[in-house]
C-alpha positions as CSV (number, residue, x, y, z in Angstrom):
1,M,-161.6,-134.1,71.5
2,I,-158.3,-132.6,70.7
3,L,-158.2,-130.0,68.0
4,R,-155.0,-129.8,65.9
5,L,-154.2,-126.4,64.4
6,R,-152.4,-126.5,61.0
7,R,-150.5,-123.2,61.6
8,P,-150.0,-120.8,64.5
9,L,-152.8,-118.3,64.9
10,L,-150.3,-115.3,65.2
11,I,-147.1,-114.8,63.4
12,L,-145.1,-111.6,64.2
13,P,-143.7,-109.9,61.1
14,K,-140.0,-109.7,60.8
15,S,-140.2,-106.0,60.2
16,I,-140.9,-105.5,63.9
17,H,-137.6,-107.0,64.9
18,T,-135.3,-106.1,62.0
19,K,-134.3,-103.0,60.0
20,P,-135.7,-102.4,56.5
21,T,-133.9,-104.2,53.8
22,P,-131.6,-101.9,51.9
23,P,-132.8,-101.1,48.3
24,T,-131.7,-103.5,45.7
25,A,-130.5,-102.7,42.2
26,S,-134.1,-102.4,41.2
27,S,-134.7,-99.4,43.6
28,S,-133.7,-96.8,41.0
29,S,-136.2,-98.2,38.5
30,D,-138.9,-98.4,41.2
31,I,-138.3,-94.7,42.0
32,T,-138.3,-93.8,38.4
33,G,-141.5,-95.8,37.8
34,L,-143.3,-94.1,40.6
35,L,-142.3,-90.6,39.3
36,I,-143.2,-91.3,35.7
37,N,-146.6,-92.6,36.8
38,G,-147.4,-89.4,38.6
39,G,-145.9,-89.9,42.0
40,K,-145.2,-86.7,44.0
41,W,-143.3,-85.8,47.1
42,D,-145.7,-87.6,49.5
43,A,-145.7,-90.8,47.5
44,L,-141.9,-90.8,47.5
45,T,-141.7,-90.3,51.2
46,A,-144.3,-93.0,51.9
47,R,-142.6,-95.6,49.8
48,F,-138.9,-94.7,49.9
49,G,-138.6,-92.6,53.1
50,S,-136.4,-95.1,54.7
51,I,-134.3,-96.0,51.7
52,T,-130.6,-95.6,52.0
53,L,-129.5,-93.1,49.4
54,T,-126.2,-93.2,47.6
55,N,-124.7,-90.9,45.0
56,S,-124.8,-93.7,42.4
57,L,-128.5,-94.4,43.1
58,V,-129.4,-90.7,42.8
59,E,-127.4,-90.3,39.6
60,Q,-129.1,-93.3,38.0
61,V,-132.5,-92.0,38.8
62,L,-131.6,-88.6,37.3
63,L,-130.3,-90.3,34.2
64,D,-133.5,-92.3,33.9
65,L,-135.4,-89.0,33.9
66,K,-133.1,-87.1,31.5
67,E,-135.7,-86.6,28.7
68,P,-137.2,-83.1,28.6
69,S,-140.7,-84.5,29.4
70,D,-139.4,-85.8,32.7
71,A,-137.2,-82.8,33.7
72,K,-139.5,-81.5,36.4
73,K,-139.8,-85.0,37.8
74,A,-136.0,-85.2,38.0
75,L,-135.9,-81.8,39.8
76,L,-138.5,-83.0,42.2
77,F,-136.5,-86.1,43.1
78,F,-133.3,-84.0,43.4
79,H,-134.8,-81.7,46.0
80,W,-136.6,-84.6,47.7
81,S,-133.5,-86.7,48.1
82,S,-131.6,-83.9,49.9
83,T,-134.5,-82.6,52.0
84,Q,-135.9,-85.9,53.1
85,H,-132.5,-87.3,54.0
86,S,-130.6,-84.8,56.0
87,S,-127.5,-86.9,56.1
88,F,-127.3,-87.1,52.3
89,H,-125.4,-84.5,50.3
90,H,-125.4,-84.3,46.5
91,S,-122.1,-84.7,44.7
92,L,-121.0,-82.3,42.1
93,R,-121.7,-85.0,39.5
94,S,-125.4,-85.2,40.7
95,Y,-125.7,-81.4,40.5
96,S,-124.2,-81.4,37.0
97,I,-126.5,-84.2,35.7
98,A,-129.6,-82.3,37.1
99,I,-128.4,-79.0,35.6
100,H,-127.8,-80.6,32.2
101,I,-131.4,-82.0,32.3
102,L,-132.9,-78.7,33.2
103,V,-131.0,-76.8,30.5
104,R,-131.9,-79.4,27.9
105,S,-135.6,-78.9,28.7
106,G,-135.4,-75.1,28.7
107,L,-135.8,-74.7,32.4
108,F,-133.0,-72.1,32.6
109,I,-134.1,-70.3,35.8
110,D,-134.2,-73.6,37.7
111,A,-130.8,-74.5,36.2
112,G,-129.3,-71.2,37.3
113,A,-130.7,-71.7,40.8
114,L,-129.2,-75.1,41.0
115,L,-125.8,-73.8,39.8
116,E,-125.9,-71.1,42.6
117,S,-126.6,-73.9,45.1
118,A,-123.8,-76.0,43.7
119,I,-121.3,-73.1,44.0
120,T,-122.4,-72.0,47.5
121,K,-123.0,-75.4,49.1
122,T,-120.0,-77.4,47.9
123,S,-116.6,-77.0,49.5
124,Q,-114.7,-78.1,46.4
125,P,-112.9,-75.6,44.1
126,E,-114.9,-73.9,41.4
127,S,-112.9,-75.6,38.7
128,C,-114.3,-79.0,40.0
129,L,-117.8,-77.8,39.1
130,L,-116.8,-77.1,35.6
131,D,-115.0,-80.4,35.3
132,A,-118.1,-82.2,36.6
133,L,-120.3,-80.4,34.0
134,L,-117.8,-81.4,31.3
135,S,-117.6,-85.0,32.4
136,T,-121.4,-85.4,32.4
137,Y,-122.0,-83.5,29.2
138,E,-122.1,-86.6,26.9
139,A,-124.4,-88.5,29.2
140,T,-127.0,-85.7,29.3
141,P,-126.4,-83.7,26.2
142,S,-127.8,-80.3,27.1
143,G,-125.8,-78.2,24.5
144,P,-123.4,-75.4,25.1
145,R,-126.1,-73.2,26.6
146,V,-125.3,-74.8,29.9
147,F,-121.8,-73.2,30.0
148,D,-123.3,-69.8,29.2
149,I,-125.5,-70.1,32.2
150,L,-122.5,-71.1,34.3
151,V,-120.6,-68.0,33.2
152,Q,-123.6,-65.8,33.8
153,T,-124.2,-67.3,37.2
154,Y,-120.6,-66.6,38.2
155,A,-121.0,-63.0,37.0
156,K,-124.3,-62.6,38.9
157,M,-122.6,-63.8,42.0
158,R,-119.7,-61.4,41.3
159,M,-117.2,-64.2,41.0
160,L,-115.7,-62.5,38.1
161,D,-112.3,-64.2,38.0
162,H,-114.0,-67.6,38.1
163,A,-116.3,-66.5,35.3
164,F,-113.4,-65.4,33.1
165,D,-111.4,-68.6,33.9
166,A,-114.4,-70.7,32.9
167,C,-114.7,-68.8,29.6
168,S,-111.0,-69.3,28.8
169,H,-111.0,-73.0,29.7
170,L,-114.2,-73.7,27.7
171,M,-113.1,-71.9,24.6
172,D,-109.8,-73.7,24.7
173,R,-111.8,-76.9,24.8
174,G,-113.7,-75.9,21.6
175,F,-116.9,-74.7,23.2
176,S,-118.4,-71.3,22.3
177,I,-119.4,-68.7,24.8
178,S,-122.1,-66.3,23.7
179,L,-121.8,-62.6,23.4
180,T,-124.6,-62.4,26.0
181,S,-122.4,-64.1,28.6
182,F,-119.4,-61.8,27.8
183,N,-121.7,-58.8,28.0
184,A,-122.9,-59.9,31.5
185,L,-119.3,-60.3,32.6
186,L,-118.3,-56.9,31.2
187,R,-121.3,-55.2,32.9
188,V,-120.7,-56.7,36.3
189,A,-116.9,-55.9,36.0
190,Q,-117.8,-52.3,35.3
191,K,-120.3,-52.0,38.2
192,S,-117.7,-53.7,40.5
193,N,-115.0,-51.2,39.4
194,R,-112.9,-54.1,38.0
195,Y,-111.7,-52.0,35.1
196,D,-108.6,-54.0,34.3
197,L,-110.7,-57.2,34.2
198,A,-113.2,-55.5,31.9
199,W,-110.5,-54.6,29.4
200,K,-109.0,-58.1,29.7
201,V,-112.4,-59.6,28.9
202,Y,-113.0,-57.2,26.0
203,E,-109.5,-57.9,24.5
204,Y,-110.1,-61.7,24.9
205,M,-113.4,-61.4,23.1
206,L,-111.8,-59.8,20.1
207,H,-109.0,-62.3,20.0
208,R,-111.6,-65.1,20.0
209,R,-113.6,-63.3,17.3
210,V,-116.5,-62.6,19.5
211,Y,-117.3,-59.1,18.3
212,P,-118.9,-56.5,20.5
213,D,-122.4,-55.2,20.0
214,R,-124.0,-51.9,21.1
215,N,-124.3,-53.2,24.7
216,S,-120.6,-54.1,24.9
217,I,-119.5,-50.7,23.5
218,E,-121.8,-48.9,25.9
219,T,-120.4,-50.8,28.9
220,M,-116.8,-50.2,27.9
221,T,-117.6,-46.5,27.3
222,N,-118.8,-46.3,30.9
223,V,-115.6,-48.0,32.0
224,M,-113.5,-45.4,30.2
225,C,-115.6,-42.6,31.7
226,K,-115.2,-44.0,35.2
227,Q,-111.4,-44.4,34.6
228,G,-111.1,-40.9,33.5
229,S,-109.6,-41.8,30.1
230,L,-112.6,-41.2,27.8
231,Q,-112.0,-37.5,27.2
232,N,-108.3,-38.0,26.5
233,I,-109.1,-40.7,23.9
234,I,-111.7,-38.5,22.3
235,S,-109.3,-35.6,22.2
236,V,-106.6,-37.8,20.4
237,L,-109.1,-39.1,17.9
238,D,-110.3,-35.6,17.1
239,K,-106.8,-34.6,16.2
240,I,-106.4,-37.7,14.0
241,N,-109.8,-37.8,12.3
242,G,-110.7,-34.1,12.4
243,K,-114.2,-35.0,13.6
244,R,-115.9,-37.0,16.3
245,C,-115.5,-40.8,15.9
246,A,-118.1,-43.5,16.4
247,P,-118.3,-45.0,19.9
248,A,-116.8,-48.3,18.7
249,V,-113.8,-46.5,17.3
250,I,-113.3,-44.7,20.6
251,V,-113.5,-47.9,22.7
252,N,-111.2,-49.8,20.4
253,S,-108.7,-47.0,20.4
254,G,-108.9,-47.0,24.2
255,L,-108.1,-50.7,24.1
256,W,-105.0,-50.1,22.0
257,F,-103.6,-47.5,24.4
258,M,-104.4,-49.9,27.3
259,I,-102.7,-52.9,25.9
260,A,-99.8,-51.0,24.4
261,K,-98.6,-50.1,27.9
262,K,-98.0,-53.8,28.8
263,D,-94.3,-54.8,29.0
264,N,-95.0,-57.9,27.0
265,F,-97.0,-56.2,24.3
266,N,-96.2,-57.4,20.8
267,V,-96.9,-54.6,18.3
268,D,-97.1,-57.1,15.3
269,H,-99.8,-59.1,17.1
270,G,-101.6,-55.8,17.9
271,I,-101.5,-54.9,14.3
272,V,-103.3,-58.1,13.4
273,L,-106.0,-57.2,15.9
274,L,-106.4,-53.7,14.5
275,K,-106.7,-55.1,10.9
276,R,-109.4,-57.5,12.1
277,L,-111.3,-54.6,13.6
278,L,-110.8,-52.7,10.4
279,Q,-112.4,-55.5,8.4
280,K,-115.5,-55.4,10.7
281,D,-115.7,-51.5,10.3
282,M,-115.1,-51.1,14.0
283,I,-112.2,-48.7,13.4
284,V,-111.0,-46.5,10.5
285,D,-107.8,-46.5,8.4
286,S,-106.4,-43.2,9.7
287,V,-106.8,-44.2,13.3
288,V,-105.2,-47.6,12.7
289,Y,-102.1,-46.1,11.2
290,S,-101.9,-43.3,13.7
291,L,-102.1,-45.7,16.7
292,I,-99.4,-47.9,15.3
293,I,-97.1,-44.9,14.5
294,S,-97.7,-43.7,18.1
295,T,-96.6,-47.0,19.6
296,R,-93.6,-47.3,17.4
297,C,-92.5,-43.8,18.3
298,E,-93.1,-44.4,22.0
299,R,-90.8,-47.4,21.8
300,G,-88.1,-45.5,19.8
301,E,-88.7,-47.6,16.7
302,L,-88.5,-44.6,14.4
303,D,-87.6,-46.5,11.2
304,N,-90.6,-48.7,11.6
305,A,-92.7,-45.7,12.4
306,Y,-91.7,-43.9,9.2
307,E,-92.4,-47.1,7.2
308,M,-95.9,-47.1,8.5
309,F,-96.2,-43.4,7.8
310,D,-95.2,-43.9,4.2
311,E,-97.8,-46.7,3.9
312,M,-100.4,-44.4,5.5
313,L,-99.8,-41.7,2.9
314,K,-100.0,-44.2,0.0
315,R,-103.4,-45.3,1.3
316,G,-104.5,-41.7,0.9
317,C,-105.0,-41.1,4.6
318,G,-102.9,-38.0,5.0
319,S,-101.0,-36.9,8.1
320,N,-102.5,-35.3,11.1
321,A,-101.5,-33.3,14.2
322,F,-101.3,-36.4,16.4
323,V,-98.8,-38.2,14.1
324,Y,-96.7,-35.0,13.8
325,T,-96.6,-34.8,17.6
326,C,-95.6,-38.4,17.9
327,F,-92.6,-37.9,15.6
328,I,-91.7,-34.7,17.4
329,G,-91.7,-36.4,20.8
330,A,-89.6,-39.3,19.5
331,H,-86.9,-36.9,18.1
332,C,-86.9,-34.8,21.3
333,K,-86.4,-37.9,23.5
334,S,-83.5,-39.0,21.3
335,G,-81.9,-35.5,21.4
336,R,-82.4,-34.7,17.8
337,I,-83.8,-31.2,18.5
338,E,-83.1,-29.8,15.0
339,E,-85.3,-32.5,13.4
340,A,-88.0,-31.9,16.0
341,I,-88.0,-28.1,15.3
342,R,-88.2,-28.8,11.5
343,L,-91.2,-31.1,12.0
344,M,-92.8,-28.5,14.2
345,Q,-92.5,-25.9,11.4
346,E,-93.7,-28.4,8.8
347,M,-96.6,-29.3,11.0
348,Q,-97.7,-25.6,11.1
349,L,-97.2,-25.1,7.4
350,S,-99.4,-28.1,6.7
351,G,-102.2,-26.4,8.6
352,F,-102.0,-28.4,11.8
353,K,-102.0,-26.6,15.1
354,P,-99.5,-27.7,17.8
355,Y,-101.3,-28.6,21.1
356,Q,-100.4,-29.2,24.7
357,K,-98.4,-32.4,24.1
358,T,-96.5,-30.9,21.1
359,Y,-95.3,-27.9,23.1
360,S,-94.5,-30.1,26.1
361,Y,-92.2,-32.3,24.0
362,M,-90.4,-29.3,22.6
363,I,-89.9,-27.7,26.0
364,E,-88.6,-30.9,27.5
365,G,-86.4,-31.7,24.5
366,C,-84.9,-28.2,24.4
367,S,-84.3,-28.2,28.2
368,M,-82.5,-31.6,28.1
369,S,-80.3,-30.2,25.3
370,R,-79.6,-27.0,27.3
371,R,-81.2,-24.8,24.6
372,L,-82.8,-22.6,27.1
373,D,-83.6,-19.7,24.7
374,E,-85.6,-21.9,22.4
375,C,-87.1,-23.6,25.4
376,M,-88.4,-20.3,26.7
377,A,-89.6,-19.3,23.3
378,F,-91.8,-22.4,23.1
379,Y,-92.9,-21.8,26.6
380,E,-94.1,-18.3,25.8
381,K,-96.0,-19.5,22.7
382,M,-97.6,-22.3,24.7
383,I,-98.8,-19.9,27.4
384,K,-100.1,-17.5,24.7
385,H,-102.2,-20.3,23.1
386,G,-103.7,-21.2,26.5
387,F,-101.7,-24.4,27.3
388,V,-99.6,-25.3,30.3
389,P,-96.8,-27.9,30.0
390,D,-97.1,-31.3,31.6
391,S,-95.2,-32.1,34.8
392,D,-92.2,-33.8,33.0
393,A,-91.7,-30.8,30.7
394,C,-92.1,-28.3,33.5
395,N,-89.7,-30.0,35.9
396,Q,-87.1,-30.3,33.1
397,M,-87.4,-26.6,32.3
398,I,-87.3,-25.5,36.0
399,G,-84.4,-27.8,36.7
400,K,-82.3,-26.5,33.8
401,L,-83.0,-22.9,34.8
402,C,-81.9,-23.6,38.3
403,E,-78.7,-25.3,37.1
404,C,-78.0,-22.2,35.1
405,G,-78.4,-19.9,38.2
406,K,-81.8,-18.6,37.1
407,V,-83.7,-19.9,40.1
408,E,-85.7,-16.7,40.5
409,K,-86.9,-17.0,36.9
410,A,-87.8,-20.7,37.6
411,N,-89.8,-19.6,40.7
412,D,-91.7,-17.0,38.7
413,I,-92.6,-19.5,36.0
414,L,-94.0,-21.9,38.6
415,T,-96.1,-19.1,40.1
416,V,-97.6,-18.3,36.7
417,L,-98.3,-21.9,36.0
418,L,-99.9,-22.6,39.4
419,D,-102.3,-19.6,38.7
420,K,-103.2,-21.3,35.4
421,G,-104.1,-24.6,37.1
422,F,-100.8,-26.5,36.8
423,K,-100.5,-29.3,39.3
424,A,-97.0,-29.2,40.8
425,N,-95.6,-32.4,42.3
426,Q,-93.0,-33.4,44.8
427,V,-90.2,-33.3,42.2
428,T,-91.2,-29.7,41.2
429,Y,-90.7,-28.4,44.7
430,M,-87.6,-30.5,45.4
431,I,-85.9,-29.0,42.2
432,L,-86.8,-25.4,43.3
433,M,-85.7,-26.0,46.9
434,K,-82.4,-27.4,45.8
435,G,-82.0,-24.4,43.5
436,F,-82.5,-21.9,46.3
437,G,-80.5,-24.0,48.6
438,D,-77.5,-24.0,46.2
439,A,-77.9,-20.2,46.0
440,G,-77.8,-20.0,49.8
441,N,-81.4,-18.6,50.1
442,V,-82.6,-20.6,53.1
443,H,-85.6,-18.3,53.6
444,E,-87.0,-19.2,50.1
445,V,-86.4,-22.9,50.8
446,T,-88.4,-22.7,54.0
447,K,-91.2,-20.8,52.2
448,L,-91.4,-23.5,49.5
449,Y,-91.4,-26.2,52.1
450,Y,-94.5,-24.8,53.8
451,E,-96.1,-24.0,50.5
452,Q,-95.9,-27.6,49.3
453,R,-97.2,-28.8,52.6
454,H,-100.2,-26.5,52.3
455,R,-100.9,-28.0,48.8
456,G,-100.9,-31.5,50.3
457,I,-97.6,-32.5,48.8
458,H,-95.3,-34.4,51.2
459,L,-91.6,-34.9,50.8
460,D,-89.8,-38.1,51.6
461,P,-88.2,-38.4,55.1
462,M,-84.7,-37.8,53.9
463,A,-85.6,-34.6,52.1
464,L,-87.8,-33.5,55.0
465,D,-84.9,-33.8,57.5
466,G,-82.7,-31.6,55.2
467,I,-85.4,-28.9,55.0
468,V,-86.0,-28.9,58.7
469,M,-82.3,-28.5,59.4
470,A,-82.1,-25.6,56.9
471,N,-85.0,-24.0,58.8
472,F,-83.2,-24.6,62.0
473,V,-80.0,-22.9,60.7
474,E,-82.0,-19.8,59.7
475,K,-83.7,-19.7,63.1
476,F,-80.3,-20.1,64.9
477,V,-79.0,-17.1,63.1
478,D,-82.0,-15.2,64.4
479,Y,-81.3,-16.5,67.9
480,Q,-77.7,-15.1,67.8
481,N,-79.2,-11.7,66.8
482,S,-82.1,-11.8,69.2
483,P,-82.1,-14.6,71.9
484,Q,-85.3,-13.6,73.5
485,S,-87.4,-14.1,70.4
486,F,-86.0,-17.6,69.5
487,T,-88.5,-20.5,68.9
488,Y,-87.8,-24.0,67.6
489,P,-89.0,-24.6,64.1
490,Q,-91.4,-27.5,63.5
491,G,-89.6,-30.9,63.5
492,I,-87.0,-29.8,66.1
493,S,-87.6,-30.3,69.8
């Protein structure tokens, strides 16, 4: 009997001979379904280990899991997809979607870690990450907190310029950056010795009406201390206010002096900023008026300065030693010495004591006007009250004395000032050397040359050649008198 079989006893499955079928459009929903139903890493690997991942597939799975209740499942899939498939690399868009999901669900530490990974593992410019976060913001509405975390992550990684650029770009787009993020940026800038950036951030905060708190003020106080400007600002404010000002007033005054030095500084815009600080009780009337008058005088805008002074008096603020000194300096620089002397007398009659800067202005102004007797009188008063002139005033005084043939007097004054702690500079020594050189006293020129070298002050090459040659001339005269004892001076071989 012949048996007829209906079907073959063995059929080889196609999977032995062919590659797995690429996932269809339903693959994203299959992955999502597995995760929502409790599937973990091993289940993903067992079922989808051979799947071909694409950025669009990953993004769709993440979007399917964007609800806060599914955030940890989304994070699991994000890490699985990059670890299980070594050839697959997440796009910035995938990173951004995952970050939004984590922030929305309150997983801020995980979001920060993912941001660090996106910054370090992607080769695209940092601005692309911000653009990716913005482009996915509507699809996964996490709220503005995500941008705070971005700024804080940049600050943590000491990418301070990127952090500040992100702040500027986001606020221009209408997003708000929290004071916490600005404080983080200020703190890291201070610790990184990026003082200019710290002031830039602080100024930007105020312009954007993000007002500092105690932490901000403390950080900026540390910046001023490390810069060496804190004591100078306190000294100025003591002369304005008559008593120690609050830390916020000190920092905001320091900001004014910082930005007033800029070439493109607009005083009128600065006044708007000061008035805004005044409304927030972060500065006081007398300081506001004094700072504006100081800047107007520094720029030679005396008419505007006097207008502000009149307004200051009408507000009941009264004058102060700092304002008087500002006007005295402006008049000295413009050559109106008589008016400067009158203000000096008025200042003293009003009960305000001249200080180092006041005397320095008078000495410099009288020297420039060749009123040496009055210059020396102010110098003597200054020394008597325990002050020494600044370098500009000292150099002007010594220079005019040398021009008038009183080089020995100028040299004696420098000796006294050096004993009192004055820091002479290259210009100081050059003036005296030229004075003795014009008088034909090569020996004193040589002494000054070695003295300034001993003090660590170095002349420029042109001046150095001249001094060496003067030394050589003196030595050559010695050679003519005593050839056996002749030695070449330093610099001549």
